[in-house]
N, C-alpha and C positions, 0 to 999 in steps of 0.2 A: 423335606416334606416334615410332619412331626410324625409319621407314621412309619415304621422301616417299611414296612408292605409294600407302599410305594414307587419308594426310592431305587425298584429297579428299571420304572418306567425313565429310557432316555430321549428326550426333544434334541429337536434337532442342531437347535440354541436357548442358552437364555440370557435375554437381556436385562440388565441390572440398572431400571429407569435411575438416574437424581431431577428430573422434571415433566412437567407435563408434554412440555418441549419432544422429552425425549423417548418416551409412552405417543406419541401421535408420529416420531420418526422409525418408531417400531412398527405398529400399527402399517404403515402403508409400506415399509417394507416386507411384512406380511402377505397386502394385500401383493404387493408387487408381482412374489414371486408365487403366491398361489398358500401360504402355510395355516394351516391349524391353531391358533391361537388362544392359548390362557391368562389370565393375571393371574397374578400369585405375589400374598402381603405374608398373610403368618405362615402358610403351606397346611390349613388343615384340616384341609375338608377331609367329612369324611366317609367320600368314597375317589378318593385322589383327583377330583374337577381342579385341583393346582397345576395338575401336573400334562403333560403330552408329550405327544410325539414329535412332536411341528413347534412353535416359538412360541417358549416361560418368557409374557413379563411381569420382571421380577420388582415391586415397583420398593420392597420390604429397605429400602439404602433412602428411600422418601418417609422422614422419620420429625420433622422438624415442625417442634408445637411451641404456639408461642398463647401465651395469656395478658390477658386487657382490652379493655372496649366492654369488657361485661361478657367475653365468649372469650372459647377454645376455640381455636385453632387448628390442627391438625392434620400432616402429612400422612397418605391412607397406608401405607410402613408400620408408623407406629404401633408398638406392640400397649396389651391393655396397661402391664407394670411401668413400663417405660411411660406412657401419657398422663398415672396419677400422679409419679413422679412430677412431671412441671407444675399438677395442680395443687397438687395436698400443701406445698409451702405457702399456695396464698388462701388457704382457707378455707377453696374448694375441689369438685369432682365433678366427671361426667358419670352419670353411674352406664358400664360396663357388666362386667356375664363375670364365668365365675374362673377363667383363665386365664395366665399373667401374661402366656405367650402370644394369643392370638392380637389376629391385627383387627385398628379399630374400622379398617374400613369391609374388611368379612364382615365381623360380625356386625358393624352397626344395618347392613343394608340385606340382610336378615328381618330384624327387628331387634335382639341387643335382650333377650334375658338376664338379670342375675340378680347379684344379691340385692341393687339399689330399687326394687324396681314396682315392691307393691307401695313405698314410700317419694320415690319419686317417678315411674315410670320405667317405661323402655329406655332404651340407646340414643332408638329415632322421634320421639320422644323429645325432645333437644335439638333436633337437627334442624340448624338452621341457611343452611345452603351446604352443595354440593359442586365442587368441581371434579364434569371427564372428558373426557377423550371419549369423544364416538370412531363409530366403524369409518367413517371418512374422514376422520386424523382433524374433523376438530373439535378445540377443546369450547366447553360452555361452561359456563359459571350460572345454575338454576338452586329458584328457592319458589317461596309462592307468588313472588311477582314473575319472575318469567321464565322461562319454559316446567310452567309450574305440574304438567301432569310427566315428565321425564321426572321430576323433583318426588311428587309422592309417591310415583314404581319405584325409584330409590331406597323407603320408608320400609322395606318389605317384600319388597320383590326378588333378595336374594341377589345374592353375587352372579357378576359373568354375564348376565345378558343384557345392561343397556346401554354398556364402556363402559373405561377402567379408569372409578374414581382416581382419583389424584390427591385431593385433597378434602376437608368436608369443617366446618362449621359447625361450634357448642353450643348451649347455652346452658354454662352451671349451676353449682346448688351449693351452696354450702355447707362446709361437714367440723368435726367438731370431734369426739369420741365415736366408737362401737362398746357397744358390750356385747362380747358371744358368751351362749350358752352352749349346754351342752347335759341331756340324763342318758346314762345308759339301759337298758333294762335287759333281764335274761330273756333267753330265747322263747322258751317255754311258756312268758310271758304277752307271742308278738302279737297274735291276731291284735288282744284287746289292748294293748299300745296302738297297730294302725285304727283303728274303730275307735279310741278314744279324741286321737292325732287330731283325725281326719275334722270329727266336730269342732275342736278346739282354732286346728290353723286356719280355717277359715270364718272366724269369728275371733282373730287380735285387731288391732287396730293395726294403723298400717304401715310404721313406726317393724316392726313385726316381718321378719324373714323367718319363717319355720321352713322347714327340713327338713324331712326325714328319710335312715339313708340305713337298709338293709346291707351289709356286708360281709366276706368271704374272702380272707385273705387268702384264702389256699385252700379248693374245692375238697381237696381230698377226702374219701368215704372220710365218717367221725368230726371231721372236724365243724364247728359248730361257727351259725353265722354269727356276727357281731349284729345287733339294732339300736341304734342313736336316733336320738330327739335333740337336733341341734338346731344353732341360724344365730343371728343376730337382730340387736334392741336399738334401733337407731334414738331412741328417744331417753330418756331419762329414766337413769341406772337404776330410780329407785321403787321405778315405777312396774321393774320386770318383774320381779318376784309373788304380788298376786298372783302375773296372768300363768307360769307358772305352776303354782299351787293348781290353779283353775285344770292345770293340764292335769297335772297326776290325780288328781278326781275326778274331774272325768277317764282317764284309764282305768284307778279303782286300785292300781298296785303303785308300791314307791317303789322307786327307780333305781335299782343294783348300786349306781354312783352318778352326781354328778358334779356342775360345778358352771360359774363363770365368773368374768374374768369382762370392766370395764381397761382401754387400750385405746391409745392414740389412732384414727381412722387407718392411720398407712400399715399400723404392727399389725390392725383386724383388720385388714386388708391380706396384708398377706400368709396370716392363718386358713384366710377360705386362700391362699393359691397356693398351699403348701409348701411354701416361703419360709417357717419359723424359722427367724435366729437367722433371716442371709442378707445379706446387703440386694439389691437390684439388681445388679449384676450376678450375680449369684442369681437372681430368679428368671435364670432367664435357660432352654432346651439351651445341655452340650452341645456345641462346634457356635453359636449364635455370636461368643465373646471367651477370652478366654476363662473369665472365672465361671460361666455358666455353670451351672450343677443339677439343670434336669433333667431328668432321660426321655430317652427318647424309645415310645414303645413300640416294638416290635411285633404284634401282632395284635387290635382289635375291634370289634362288631359292635354296635349300640344301634336298639329301637326301640321307640318308646312312639307316645301317643297321649293328646290335650284328656282332661276330664271335666264336662260341664258340672259332677253333678259325683258326690261323694263314690265311691265301690263301698258295697253291702257286705258283712260281714263272712259270708258265702262267698262273694269276690274275692276278698283278704285273704281268707284260706286256697284258694284255689292256685292263689298268684303265690303266695306263698310256696306249695305244694309245687310249683314251678319251680322256683327260683331251686328248689332243693335238691332237685332234679336231676339224670344223668350227670352226674359228682364225676373229678376229673382229678386227679392233682395239675398242684401248676396254672391251673386258669384262678385269674380274681375274681369276681364276678361282683357282679354290683345293682342293688336293685333302688332307685331313690325317688321318692313324691320331692318337687322343688314345686312351694302354693306360690301362685296368679291373686288376681284383683285387685283391689286397691286402688293403685295411678294407674297401672296396666290396665282396666277395666271401665274404665272413665272416660276414655278415650274409643271417640265410636269404631265400629269396625270397618265401616266406607275412605273414614277418615283420613288415613297412612294403608300403604298395601298389607299390612300384616292384619289379616283378620281374626285372630282369634281370644277376640280381648273381651268372650266371657266363660274362659275355662277358670276351674280353682285350681285344676294342678297339670303341673307336664310327668306323667309318669312317666319311665327309664329303662331297659335291662342293660344294664351293659357287661361285656368282659373283653381282660384285655392281659398280655402276658406279653413279660419283661424280655426275653430272650429269644430269639431266634426256635419255632418245634418243627418237626413233618407237619406236612401236607395233612395230615391225619390227625395229628392237634389244632390245627387250625380249625380243619370239618367241623373236631365235632364243639368246639367252642361255637360255630356259626351256628352251628345245627338246635347250642338249646337256646343260645339269642333268639332264635326262630322260633321255639317249643313256647320260648318267653312271654314270650308277640305274639304268641296265638291263641290262645288263653286270652292275654289282652287283650282283646278284640270284643272280648263276651262284659268288656265291664267299663270300655273308657267312649272315647266319641272318637270319633270316625278325621281322624287331624293332624297332625306332627305337625311340629316345629322344624321352617326348613333349614333352620342354618343346622339342622342336626339332619343331612342330609343322609335319605335312603334309598342306594341302589336300585332295591332291590322291589319298589315300590312302583308296580303300574298306572294306579291312581293319583301319584302325585301333586295332579293338578290341582286332583278338590283337597288334597287333603295336607298342601302347602300352601293352596287359596285360597276355599271356599268362592266365597261370589266376589271373589277381585279378582279373580282370573279372566274372564276375556277382558276386562279392561287394563287391564298389563298386557295381554296381544295384543292391542291397537296401539296400547303405550310403545311396545317392541316393532309392531311394522311401521311402526313413525322417524324411531329410531334405529332403528336396522332394517333393513327391510328389505336387503339381500343376504340377512345368517350371519355374519363372516362370526358374531360371536356363540360357541357351538358346542356344549356337551349334551350328555343323553339327558338331560334335566331341563335343556334349556329353554324357558317359556316362546311360544311362536305363534 
């Protein structure tokens, strides 16, 4: 598991599958012995839903990738950084997410928000087929013509609901270079920066990925948050300068520092993955392979919402006040604005199960601690996230990203799936009528 907090759960067994047939055999075994069963790919579920006290069907060793005939075919256990390692030598990419060690299946089944979304769309917008092992052990290959309702549901319906995906096919996009940029403002300028950035971000071309991050590496009293506007520009490098000049004009204050760099696509991605200067083998979580360098987090909480309109100045001030509240040494805090729009929002809300096609931003609060801490410190961190999330409800839409599972939600059906939930429930009834695949927020 990526989060050590969930490693205390002890499954009765873990099956490390090598093929769809292995997965089918594991499911039949679990059915015969009445074992609660969950799939695991990258092990990044925010709520620990990829582990159980029953049987874990682990597909992480199913990680073959082939590129050819206009398609990228990937087994379900391929991690994002490894997928790019296979496609970029061909000048191709499948738009994916922000974290290098997430499994492609888990990412895609929940939609696939990421760096390339405004330019190219979500991960699911490039999916052309899926191979799935159903609750009865059958192996099906679904697409727009074969089991189309299942294919619709898999594109945004979330992992673990309809079967265990073993292979996915994608239509890739051509890529070349990437220009990463960053502008840093002093903390007293925060309200002006967030106001100006919101006006700017939604007006930028699709080739722009605008991100705004408020960060405290240690939330000890007196520490000053870091405020960064950053992102990737996927068009001509020369066209970036006037866009950033407009941002500065809207903010009304010069940044304290700024930078931009045009680099090969692989290097640009590794910057966003937190893997600058690392090899692909090193850009994995410790324990994945002997060279892996990325640490596991001991405790983490994250909660957020989509925003369908800009947050007014009053709301910006309230959110920043919440961010600063309840200071506690040892907490790493983040407030992130991730911009949608572009190709993401040109797809109708009912074309796939991913309903969030009219949002401007995803706005999320997160806290993490790298070392084990007493339960009281964990609770204090969780309380801070809850405090911020409560304030966020005043300034956002009542929807959240199904891949950022929030186990505290009682109205998760509406927040994750909106008007698409009833159709998803019908698909679930057709393909898993006895609810073999179960977890606290399973579609039913």
